[in-house]
Steps between C-alpha positions, in 0.01 A plus 500: 500500500775715649245755622300227672806368676604850612151572627495172687831578665409859587154426630616192689789691652279783605243271660776307668650816643165600638456153644847516654433847645162416663569136572821536701575230747588617845737203544655526154430133434310558178781532244274586205323790661730608782598821308346690211804414286455128559132527423571690184749235379254225585213686325714568189592133468130399537400769249764373255375145527138607457600703193658196342208264591211717391425561144 
């Protein structure tokens, strides 16, 4: 259970950081992906939610 949660957070954070890096907004109006850090936080939260939902 703990390993699945950690994997969800790590994988989600990594994918979110990549999404934030390549999906930067020129205007900065996209708060979720405006920086790699914001994308990583968003991805980690989504990964955590998916880890809890899936069995």
